[in-house]
Structure formats: structure tokens, C-alpha cells
Biotite code that builds the C-alpha atoms (Angstrom):
import biotite.structure as struc

atoms = struc.array([
    struc.Atom([-18.883, -0.849, 27.453], chain_id="A", res_id=1, res_name="UNK", atom_name="CA", element="C"),
    struc.Atom([-18.418, -4.223, 26.695], chain_id="A", res_id=2, res_name="UNK", atom_name="CA", element="C"),
    struc.Atom([-14.897, -6.086, 26.249], chain_id="A", res_id=3, res_name="UNK", atom_name="CA", element="C"),
    struc.Atom([-15.232, -6.140, 22.505], chain_id="A", res_id=4, res_name="UNK", atom_name="CA", element="C"),
    struc.Atom([-16.364, -2.635, 22.125], chain_id="A", res_id=5, res_name="UNK", atom_name="CA", element="C"),
    struc.Atom([-13.013, -1.507, 24.040], chain_id="A", res_id=6, res_name="UNK", atom_name="CA", element="C"),
    struc.Atom([-11.068, -3.523, 21.975], chain_id="A", res_id=7, res_name="UNK", atom_name="CA", element="C"),
    struc.Atom([-12.219, -1.466, 19.124], chain_id="A", res_id=8, res_name="UNK", atom_name="CA", element="C"),
    struc.Atom([-11.913, 1.842, 20.329], chain_id="A", res_id=9, res_name="UNK", atom_name="CA", element="C"),
    struc.Atom([-8.312, 2.708, 18.946], chain_id="A", res_id=10, res_name="UNK", atom_name="CA", element="C"),
    struc.Atom([-8.685, 2.432, 14.942], chain_id="A", res_id=11, res_name="UNK", atom_name="CA", element="C"),
    struc.Atom([-5.851, 3.963, 12.873], chain_id="A", res_id=12, res_name="UNK", atom_name="CA", element="C"),
    struc.Atom([-6.873, 6.279, 10.062], chain_id="A", res_id=13, res_name="UNK", atom_name="CA", element="C"),
    struc.Atom([-5.674, 4.841, 6.597], chain_id="A", res_id=14, res_name="UNK", atom_name="CA", element="C"),
    struc.Atom([-5.024, 7.203, 3.395], chain_id="A", res_id=15, res_name="UNK", atom_name="CA", element="C"),
    struc.Atom([-5.573, 5.061, 0.662], chain_id="A", res_id=16, res_name="UNK", atom_name="CA", element="C"),
    struc.Atom([-4.006, 7.976, -1.345], chain_id="A", res_id=17, res_name="UNK", atom_name="CA", element="C"),
    struc.Atom([-0.827, 6.950, 0.445], chain_id="A", res_id=18, res_name="UNK", atom_name="CA", element="C"),
    struc.Atom([-0.788, 3.301, -1.132], chain_id="A", res_id=19, res_name="UNK", atom_name="CA", element="C"),
    struc.Atom([-0.472, 4.804, -4.863], chain_id="A", res_id=20, res_name="UNK", atom_name="CA", element="C"),
    struc.Atom([2.477, 7.117, -3.897], chain_id="A", res_id=21, res_name="UNK", atom_name="CA", element="C"),
    struc.Atom([5.275, 6.170, -6.374], chain_id="A", res_id=22, res_name="UNK", atom_name="CA", element="C"),
    struc.Atom([8.828, 7.371, -7.513], chain_id="A", res_id=23, res_name="UNK", atom_name="CA", element="C"),
    struc.Atom([10.134, 5.583, -10.404], chain_id="A", res_id=24, res_name="UNK", atom_name="CA", element="C"),
    struc.Atom([9.705, 1.850, -10.246], chain_id="A", res_id=25, res_name="UNK", atom_name="CA", element="C"),
    struc.Atom([9.510, 1.737, -6.403], chain_id="A", res_id=26, res_name="UNK", atom_name="CA", element="C"),
    struc.Atom([5.617, 1.880, -4.955], chain_id="A", res_id=27, res_name="UNK", atom_name="CA", element="C"),
    struc.Atom([4.264, 2.545, -1.584], chain_id="A", res_id=28, res_name="UNK", atom_name="CA", element="C"),
    struc.Atom([1.549, -0.134, -1.736], chain_id="A", res_id=29, res_name="UNK", atom_name="CA", element="C"),
    struc.Atom([-1.100, -0.714, 1.134], chain_id="A", res_id=30, res_name="UNK", atom_name="CA", element="C"),
    struc.Atom([1.257, -1.642, 3.737], chain_id="A", res_id=31, res_name="UNK", atom_name="CA", element="C"),
    struc.Atom([3.624, 1.160, 2.926], chain_id="A", res_id=32, res_name="UNK", atom_name="CA", element="C"),
    struc.Atom([0.154, 3.341, 3.272], chain_id="A", res_id=33, res_name="UNK", atom_name="CA", element="C"),
    struc.Atom([-0.646, 2.026, 6.743], chain_id="A", res_id=34, res_name="UNK", atom_name="CA", element="C"),
    struc.Atom([2.870, 2.782, 8.421], chain_id="A", res_id=35, res_name="UNK", atom_name="CA", element="C"),
    struc.Atom([2.766, 6.123, 6.650], chain_id="A", res_id=36, res_name="UNK", atom_name="CA", element="C"),
    struc.Atom([-0.699, 6.957, 7.786], chain_id="A", res_id=37, res_name="UNK", atom_name="CA", element="C"),
    struc.Atom([0.539, 6.053, 11.419], chain_id="A", res_id=38, res_name="UNK", atom_name="CA", element="C"),
    struc.Atom([3.282, 7.780, 11.264], chain_id="A", res_id=39, res_name="UNK", atom_name="CA", element="C"),
    struc.Atom([1.822, 11.291, 9.959], chain_id="A", res_id=40, res_name="UNK", atom_name="CA", element="C"),
    struc.Atom([-0.552, 10.648, 13.090], chain_id="A", res_id=41, res_name="UNK", atom_name="CA", element="C"),
    struc.Atom([2.194, 11.092, 15.202], chain_id="A", res_id=42, res_name="UNK", atom_name="CA", element="C"),
    struc.Atom([4.111, 13.558, 13.017], chain_id="A", res_id=43, res_name="UNK", atom_name="CA", element="C"),
    struc.Atom([1.052, 15.886, 13.343], chain_id="A", res_id=44, res_name="UNK", atom_name="CA", element="C"),
    struc.Atom([0.633, 15.389, 17.202], chain_id="A", res_id=45, res_name="UNK", atom_name="CA", element="C"),
    struc.Atom([4.514, 16.117, 17.516], chain_id="A", res_id=46, res_name="UNK", atom_name="CA", element="C"),
    struc.Atom([4.774, 19.317, 16.019], chain_id="A", res_id=47, res_name="UNK", atom_name="CA", element="C"),
    struc.Atom([7.016, 17.801, 12.604], chain_id="A", res_id=48, res_name="UNK", atom_name="CA", element="C"),
    struc.Atom([9.608, 17.130, 15.247], chain_id="A", res_id=49, res_name="UNK", atom_name="CA", element="C"),
    struc.Atom([11.611, 13.484, 15.225], chain_id="A", res_id=50, res_name="UNK", atom_name="CA", element="C"),
    struc.Atom([9.697, 10.758, 16.709], chain_id="A", res_id=51, res_name="UNK", atom_name="CA", element="C"),
    struc.Atom([10.409, 7.208, 18.256], chain_id="A", res_id=52, res_name="UNK", atom_name="CA", element="C"),
    struc.Atom([8.653, 4.457, 17.947], chain_id="A", res_id=53, res_name="UNK", atom_name="CA", element="C"),
    struc.Atom([9.771, 0.951, 18.903], chain_id="A", res_id=54, res_name="UNK", atom_name="CA", element="C"),
    struc.Atom([8.680, -1.991, 16.541], chain_id="A", res_id=55, res_name="UNK", atom_name="CA", element="C"),
    struc.Atom([6.712, -3.547, 19.436], chain_id="A", res_id=56, res_name="UNK", atom_name="CA", element="C"),
    struc.Atom([4.894, 0.047, 19.206], chain_id="A", res_id=57, res_name="UNK", atom_name="CA", element="C"),
    struc.Atom([4.159, 0.068, 15.731], chain_id="A", res_id=58, res_name="UNK", atom_name="CA", element="C"),
    struc.Atom([3.198, -3.540, 15.707], chain_id="A", res_id=59, res_name="UNK", atom_name="CA", element="C"),
    struc.Atom([0.638, -2.871, 18.244], chain_id="A", res_id=60, res_name="UNK", atom_name="CA", element="C"),
    struc.Atom([-0.730, 0.295, 16.665], chain_id="A", res_id=61, res_name="UNK", atom_name="CA", element="C"),
    struc.Atom([-1.050, -0.975, 13.128], chain_id="A", res_id=62, res_name="UNK", atom_name="CA", element="C"),
    struc.Atom([-0.975, -4.855, 12.944], chain_id="A", res_id=63, res_name="UNK", atom_name="CA", element="C"),
    struc.Atom([2.395, -4.616, 11.019], chain_id="A", res_id=64, res_name="UNK", atom_name="CA", element="C"),
    struc.Atom([4.988, -7.352, 11.431], chain_id="A", res_id=65, res_name="UNK", atom_name="CA", element="C"),
    struc.Atom([8.416, -6.859, 11.186], chain_id="A", res_id=66, res_name="UNK", atom_name="CA", element="C"),
    struc.Atom([9.195, -8.196, 7.724], chain_id="A", res_id=67, res_name="UNK", atom_name="CA", element="C"),
    struc.Atom([6.026, -5.558, 6.578], chain_id="A", res_id=68, res_name="UNK", atom_name="CA", element="C"),
    struc.Atom([7.607, -2.591, 9.031], chain_id="A", res_id=69, res_name="UNK", atom_name="CA", element="C"),
    struc.Atom([11.074, -3.206, 7.118], chain_id="A", res_id=70, res_name="UNK", atom_name="CA", element="C"),
    struc.Atom([9.607, -3.356, 3.788], chain_id="A", res_id=71, res_name="UNK", atom_name="CA", element="C"),
    struc.Atom([7.466, -0.405, 4.211], chain_id="A", res_id=72, res_name="UNK", atom_name="CA", element="C"),
    struc.Atom([10.184, 1.625, 5.722], chain_id="A", res_id=73, res_name="UNK", atom_name="CA", element="C"),
    struc.Atom([12.558, 0.711, 2.897], chain_id="A", res_id=74, res_name="UNK", atom_name="CA", element="C"),
    struc.Atom([9.902, 2.061, 0.386], chain_id="A", res_id=75, res_name="UNK", atom_name="CA", element="C"),
    struc.Atom([9.208, 5.166, 2.219], chain_id="A", res_id=76, res_name="UNK", atom_name="CA", element="C"),
    struc.Atom([12.839, 6.083, 2.558], chain_id="A", res_id=77, res_name="UNK", atom_name="CA", element="C"),
    struc.Atom([13.525, 5.426, -1.066], chain_id="A", res_id=78, res_name="UNK", atom_name="CA", element="C"),
    struc.Atom([10.652, 8.189, -2.418], chain_id="A", res_id=79, res_name="UNK", atom_name="CA", element="C"),
    struc.Atom([12.015, 10.375, 0.153], chain_id="A", res_id=80, res_name="UNK", atom_name="CA", element="C"),
    struc.Atom([8.878, 10.872, 2.529], chain_id="A", res_id=81, res_name="UNK", atom_name="CA", element="C"),
    struc.Atom([10.604, 9.259, 5.262], chain_id="A", res_id=82, res_name="UNK", atom_name="CA", element="C"),
    struc.Atom([13.565, 9.848, 7.118], chain_id="A", res_id=83, res_name="UNK", atom_name="CA", element="C"),
    struc.Atom([15.224, 7.552, 9.572], chain_id="A", res_id=84, res_name="UNK", atom_name="CA", element="C"),
    struc.Atom([18.390, 8.623, 12.204], chain_id="A", res_id=85, res_name="UNK", atom_name="CA", element="C"),
    struc.Atom([19.903, 5.884, 14.816], chain_id="A", res_id=86, res_name="UNK", atom_name="CA", element="C"),
    struc.Atom([20.370, 7.610, 17.915], chain_id="A", res_id=87, res_name="UNK", atom_name="CA", element="C"),
    struc.Atom([21.579, 7.055, 21.600], chain_id="A", res_id=88, res_name="UNK", atom_name="CA", element="C"),
    struc.Atom([23.161, 4.741, 23.448], chain_id="A", res_id=89, res_name="UNK", atom_name="CA", element="C"),
    struc.Atom([21.821, 1.854, 22.618], chain_id="A", res_id=90, res_name="UNK", atom_name="CA", element="C"),
    struc.Atom([20.995, 3.057, 19.531], chain_id="A", res_id=91, res_name="UNK", atom_name="CA", element="C"),
    struc.Atom([17.258, 3.392, 18.631], chain_id="A", res_id=92, res_name="UNK", atom_name="CA", element="C"),
    struc.Atom([15.456, 4.161, 15.222], chain_id="A", res_id=93, res_name="UNK", atom_name="CA", element="C"),
    struc.Atom([13.754, 7.751, 14.961], chain_id="A", res_id=94, res_name="UNK", atom_name="CA", element="C"),
    struc.Atom([11.771, 8.907, 12.191], chain_id="A", res_id=95, res_name="UNK", atom_name="CA", element="C"),
    struc.Atom([10.654, 12.313, 10.638], chain_id="A", res_id=96, res_name="UNK", atom_name="CA", element="C"),
    struc.Atom([8.075, 12.562, 7.970], chain_id="A", res_id=97, res_name="UNK", atom_name="CA", element="C"),
    struc.Atom([9.181, 14.963, 5.056], chain_id="A", res_id=98, res_name="UNK", atom_name="CA", element="C"),
    struc.Atom([5.970, 16.728, 4.488], chain_id="A", res_id=99, res_name="UNK", atom_name="CA", element="C"),
    struc.Atom([7.366, 18.981, 1.684], chain_id="A", res_id=100, res_name="UNK", atom_name="CA", element="C"),
    struc.Atom([8.227, 15.655, -0.178], chain_id="A", res_id=101, res_name="UNK", atom_name="CA", element="C"),
    struc.Atom([4.867, 14.128, 0.733], chain_id="A", res_id=102, res_name="UNK", atom_name="CA", element="C"),
    struc.Atom([2.878, 16.778, -0.320], chain_id="A", res_id=103, res_name="UNK", atom_name="CA", element="C"),
    struc.Atom([4.138, 17.437, -3.603], chain_id="A", res_id=104, res_name="UNK", atom_name="CA", element="C"),
    struc.Atom([3.789, 13.605, -4.574], chain_id="A", res_id=105, res_name="UNK", atom_name="CA", element="C"),
    struc.Atom([0.566, 14.023, -3.436], chain_id="A", res_id=106, res_name="UNK", atom_name="CA", element="C"),
    struc.Atom([-0.393, 17.260, -5.568], chain_id="A", res_id=107, res_name="UNK", atom_name="CA", element="C"),
    struc.Atom([1.699, 15.396, -8.555], chain_id="A", res_id=108, res_name="UNK", atom_name="CA", element="C"),
    struc.Atom([-0.335, 12.332, -7.852], chain_id="A", res_id=109, res_name="UNK", atom_name="CA", element="C"),
    struc.Atom([-3.719, 14.223, -8.042], chain_id="A", res_id=110, res_name="UNK", atom_name="CA", element="C"),
    struc.Atom([-2.506, 16.165, -11.084], chain_id="A", res_id=111, res_name="UNK", atom_name="CA", element="C"),
    struc.Atom([-1.748, 13.161, -13.286], chain_id="A", res_id=112, res_name="UNK", atom_name="CA", element="C"),
    struc.Atom([-4.329, 11.547, -15.287], chain_id="A", res_id=113, res_name="UNK", atom_name="CA", element="C"),
    struc.Atom([-5.870, 8.119, -14.235], chain_id="A", res_id=114, res_name="UNK", atom_name="CA", element="C"),
    struc.Atom([-4.918, 5.078, -15.720], chain_id="A", res_id=115, res_name="UNK", atom_name="CA", element="C"),
    struc.Atom([-8.286, 3.343, -16.394], chain_id="A", res_id=116, res_name="UNK", atom_name="CA", element="C"),
    struc.Atom([-9.325, 6.630, -18.214], chain_id="A", res_id=117, res_name="UNK", atom_name="CA", element="C"),
    struc.Atom([-6.293, 6.929, -20.299], chain_id="A", res_id=118, res_name="UNK", atom_name="CA", element="C"),
    struc.Atom([-6.543, 3.090, -21.476], chain_id="A", res_id=119, res_name="UNK", atom_name="CA", element="C"),
    struc.Atom([-8.490, 2.547, -24.560], chain_id="A", res_id=120, res_name="UNK", atom_name="CA", element="C"),
    struc.Atom([-11.163, 0.018, -24.113], chain_id="A", res_id=121, res_name="UNK", atom_name="CA", element="C"),
    struc.Atom([-10.172, -3.234, -25.739], chain_id="A", res_id=122, res_name="UNK", atom_name="CA", element="C"),
    struc.Atom([-11.978, -5.325, -28.527], chain_id="A", res_id=123, res_name="UNK", atom_name="CA", element="C"),
    struc.Atom([-13.662, -8.473, -27.685], chain_id="A", res_id=124, res_name="UNK", atom_name="CA", element="C"),
    struc.Atom([-12.153, -10.857, -30.694], chain_id="A", res_id=125, res_name="UNK", atom_name="CA", element="C"),
    struc.Atom([-14.407, -13.124, -32.322], chain_id="A", res_id=126, res_name="UNK", atom_name="CA", element="C"),
    struc.Atom([-13.022, -16.959, -31.908], chain_id="A", res_id=127, res_name="UNK", atom_name="CA", element="C"),
    struc.Atom([-12.876, -19.000, -35.022], chain_id="A", res_id=128, res_name="UNK", atom_name="CA", element="C"),
    struc.Atom([-13.385, -22.462, -35.457], chain_id="A", res_id=129, res_name="UNK", atom_name="CA", element="C"),
    struc.Atom([-10.344, -23.871, -36.612], chain_id="A", res_id=130, res_name="UNK", atom_name="CA", element="C"),
    struc.Atom([-10.461, -26.273, -40.172], chain_id="A", res_id=131, res_name="UNK", atom_name="CA", element="C"),
    struc.Atom([-9.946, -29.608, -39.066], chain_id="A", res_id=132, res_name="UNK", atom_name="CA", element="C"),
    struc.Atom([-10.019, -28.990, -35.447], chain_id="A", res_id=133, res_name="UNK", atom_name="CA", element="C"),
    struc.Atom([-10.674, -32.290, -33.171], chain_id="A", res_id=134, res_name="UNK", atom_name="CA", element="C"),
    struc.Atom([-11.913, -31.917, -29.990], chain_id="A", res_id=135, res_name="UNK", atom_name="CA", element="C"),
    struc.Atom([-9.542, -32.748, -27.030], chain_id="A", res_id=136, res_name="UNK", atom_name="CA", element="C"),
    struc.Atom([-11.926, -35.352, -25.695], chain_id="A", res_id=137, res_name="UNK", atom_name="CA", element="C"),
    struc.Atom([-15.101, -37.329, -26.551], chain_id="A", res_id=138, res_name="UNK", atom_name="CA", element="C"),
    struc.Atom([-17.196, -35.180, -24.006], chain_id="A", res_id=139, res_name="UNK", atom_name="CA", element="C"),
    struc.Atom([-16.182, -31.519, -25.588], chain_id="A", res_id=140, res_name="UNK", atom_name="CA", element="C"),
    struc.Atom([-17.542, -33.158, -28.878], chain_id="A", res_id=141, res_name="UNK", atom_name="CA", element="C"),
    struc.Atom([-21.108, -34.272, -27.411], chain_id="A", res_id=142, res_name="UNK", atom_name="CA", element="C"),
    struc.Atom([-23.684, -31.203, -27.074], chain_id="A", res_id=143, res_name="UNK", atom_name="CA", element="C"),
    struc.Atom([-23.870, -29.847, -23.980], chain_id="A", res_id=144, res_name="UNK", atom_name="CA", element="C"),
    struc.Atom([-26.037, -30.852, -21.486], chain_id="A", res_id=145, res_name="UNK", atom_name="CA", element="C"),
    struc.Atom([-26.523, -30.649, -17.907], chain_id="A", res_id=146, res_name="UNK", atom_name="CA", element="C"),
    struc.Atom([-26.308, -33.215, -15.672], chain_id="A", res_id=147, res_name="UNK", atom_name="CA", element="C"),
])
């Protein structure tokens, strides 16, 4: 197996539905969905117990920067799907997925009508030429020609 193929061996699963999760004005977004997807992966392999991942481990697994991780964590905690706890000496951050809350949000999301279908199509407005209209330049007054 070539070197490039070995580098591509550990892709992470991304759940696009996580990006649409929202509670009030807080929306998870794609970055939060990447982090949540990876934490759900580990949650499932650890039988739902608290898990510990360093910032560097998360960065290696997801490609998320420190700022992206912090923003994603804040949003996931705000909507109630992620719990965080400082443990040990020195203190390390442990994570736990609130599976009941995540499931409830996903079910509620699937039952709401899609916004695109709920919006009425807009009508194209006809542009009217104004009376006494002066073109902004002499080029606009000329007939369209291609050079």
C-alpha cells in the first residue's frame, strides 16, 4: 500500500444532520457537527461513559483548530447534547454525549417541515424605465456591442 493511501486510511464519519441542530438561536453548524460526529463515534465505543480526549488528539482526528473546537464545544453544551467535566490533577476535560437530548433534537428536526418547501416562491419584478432617466455614463447609453 502506498504512503498516500495509508494517510487516507482513517477518515471520520460526518453526520450532516448534526449541522442543522438548533435550540433557540444556537445552531451547531458544520464545525460543531464534525466534533459531535467524532465524539459520538467514541461515545459508542465506550458504552456511553465519560471519555477523555486532549485538544491535540481531537485536532489530529478532526482537523479542527483550538478556536474551532472551543466554539463547537460551547454550542454543543448550549444545546444540551454535550456535557463537560474537569477531572483529576492536573485537571483534564472529560466529555459525555447526552444521548437522550441528541435523539430528541434529531427527531424534532426530522418532524419539522423543511424551510425551503414552506417559503412561497417570489415573483420576478418587472424593471421599469424611469421617466427622465439619464444613463450613468456615455457607455451605458450606447447600444450593447461586444468588443
